[in-house]
C-alpha atoms as an extended CHARMM CRD file, in Angstrom:
* protein
*
        60  EXT
         1         1  MET       CA            116.2910000000       86.5940000000      148.3920000000  PROA      1               0.0000000000
         2         2  ARG       CA            113.8730000000       84.8120000000      146.3130000000  PROA      2               0.0000000000
         3         3  LEU       CA            110.1950000000       85.2260000000      146.9750000000  PROA      3               0.0000000000
         4         4  ARG       CA            107.6080000000       82.4660000000      146.0100000000  PROA      4               0.0000000000
         5         5  CYS       CA            104.0440000000       83.5000000000      145.7830000000  PROA      5               0.0000000000
         6         6  ARG       CA            101.0060000000       81.4460000000      145.3310000000  PROA      6               0.0000000000
         7         7  LEU       CA             97.7520000000       82.8400000000      144.0390000000  PROA      7               0.0000000000
         8         8  SER       CA             94.3370000000       81.0500000000      143.3570000000  PROA      8               0.0000000000
         9         9  CYS       CA             91.1170000000       82.0810000000      141.7740000000  PROA      9               0.0000000000
        10        10  ALA       CA             88.4380000000       79.4390000000      142.4720000000  PROA      10              0.0000000000
        11        11  GLU       CA             85.5420000000       81.4910000000      141.1270000000  PROA      11              0.0000000000
        12        12  VAL       CA             86.9610000000       80.8910000000      137.5590000000  PROA      12              0.0000000000
        13        13  PHE       CA             88.9090000000       77.5740000000      137.7930000000  PROA      13              0.0000000000
        14        14  GLU       CA             90.1760000000       75.3040000000      140.1710000000  PROA      14              0.0000000000
        15        15  GLY       CA             93.8120000000       76.0310000000      140.1360000000  PROA      15              0.0000000000
        16        16  VAL       CA             96.7320000000       78.0490000000      141.3100000000  PROA      16              0.0000000000
        17        17  SER       CA             99.5650000000       80.0780000000      140.0030000000  PROA      17              0.0000000000
        18        18  GLN       CA            103.0180000000       80.6180000000      141.2560000000  PROA      18              0.0000000000
        19        19  GLY       CA            105.8640000000       82.9610000000      140.4440000000  PROA      19              0.0000000000
        20        20  GLU       CA            109.3210000000       84.0010000000      141.9220000000  PROA      20              0.0000000000
        21        21  THR       CA            107.7490000000       87.4530000000      142.5670000000  PROA      21              0.0000000000
        22        22  GLU       CA            104.2550000000       88.7160000000      143.2500000000  PROA      22              0.0000000000
        23        23  ALA       CA            104.2560000000       90.3930000000      139.8660000000  PROA      23              0.0000000000
        24        24  GLU       CA            105.1570000000       87.1350000000      138.0990000000  PROA      24              0.0000000000
        25        25  ALA       CA            102.5660000000       85.1280000000      140.0360000000  PROA      25              0.0000000000
        26        26  LEU       CA            100.0300000000       87.6830000000      139.0020000000  PROA      26              0.0000000000
        27        27  ARG       CA            100.9990000000       87.5950000000      135.3740000000  PROA      27              0.0000000000
        28        28  ASN       CA            100.8770000000       83.7430000000      135.3990000000  PROA      28              0.0000000000
        29        29  ILE       CA             97.4130000000       83.5670000000      136.9400000000  PROA      29              0.0000000000
        30        30  GLN       CA             96.1550000000       86.1950000000      134.6240000000  PROA      30              0.0000000000
        31        31  GLU       CA             97.2340000000       84.1480000000      131.7770000000  PROA      31              0.0000000000
        32        32  ALA       CA             95.6920000000       80.9410000000      133.1840000000  PROA      32              0.0000000000
        33        33  ILE       CA             92.3520000000       82.6130000000      133.9380000000  PROA      33              0.0000000000
        34        34  GLN       CA             92.2510000000       84.1460000000      130.3560000000  PROA      34              0.0000000000
        35        35  LEU       CA             93.0580000000       80.6710000000      128.7240000000  PROA      35              0.0000000000
        36        36  CYS       CA             90.4320000000       78.9910000000      131.0450000000  PROA      36              0.0000000000
        37        37  LEU       CA             87.6770000000       81.6290000000      129.9160000000  PROA      37              0.0000000000
        38        38  ASP       CA             88.6440000000       81.1830000000      126.2190000000  PROA      38              0.0000000000
        39        39  VAL       CA             88.0550000000       77.4450000000      126.5830000000  PROA      39              0.0000000000
        40        40  ARG       CA             84.7860000000       77.7670000000      128.5160000000  PROA      40              0.0000000000
        41        41  ARG       CA             83.6140000000       80.4340000000      126.0660000000  PROA      41              0.0000000000
        42        42  ALA       CA             84.5280000000       78.1420000000      123.0350000000  PROA      42              0.0000000000
        43        43  GLN       CA             82.6150000000       75.2460000000      124.7870000000  PROA      43              0.0000000000
        44        44  GLY       CA             79.5540000000       77.3660000000      125.5530000000  PROA      44              0.0000000000
        45        45  LEU       CA             79.9880000000       76.8310000000      129.4390000000  PROA      45              0.0000000000
        46        46  PRO       CA             79.3920000000       79.5230000000      131.9630000000  PROA      46              0.0000000000
        47        47  LEU       CA             82.4440000000       81.8010000000      132.4550000000  PROA      47              0.0000000000
        48        48  THR       CA             82.3890000000       81.4780000000      136.3640000000  PROA      48              0.0000000000
        49        49  ILE       CA             81.4430000000       78.7280000000      138.7980000000  PROA      49              0.0000000000
        50        50  GLU       CA             79.5480000000       79.1370000000      142.0920000000  PROA      50              0.0000000000
        51        51  SER       CA             81.7900000000       79.4770000000      145.0570000000  PROA      51              0.0000000000
        52        52  ARG       CA             81.1850000000       79.7260000000      148.7180000000  PROA      52              0.0000000000
        53        53  GLN       CA             83.2030000000       80.0060000000      151.8960000000  PROA      53              0.0000000000
        54        54  ILE       CA             82.0500000000       78.4870000000      155.0620000000  PROA      54              0.0000000000
        55        55  GLU       CA             83.4560000000       78.3880000000      158.6880000000  PROA      55              0.0000000000
        56        56  ALA       CA             83.3930000000       75.2790000000      160.5050000000  PROA      56              0.0000000000
        57        57  PRO       CA             84.5150000000       74.5130000000      163.9800000000  PROA      57              0.0000000000
        58        58  ILE       CA             87.5060000000       72.2070000000      164.5110000000  PROA      58              0.0000000000
        59        59  TYR       CA             87.3700000000       70.1290000000      167.6890000000  PROA      59              0.0000000000
        60        60  ALA       CA             90.5590000000       68.9660000000      169.2560000000  PROA      60              0.0000000000
């Protein structure tokens, strides 16, 4: 049985990572985060972005 995992990290970049297993998805997102941080550092940008979670009622 194949397992598809999807991970995200909004505090660093707006993106997601996938993998056939949880371990592969984790490796993929770690690599994506590192590459994003390298680019942001080279461009003199902040390493993280502000992130907030809110709850909003849904009316049917």
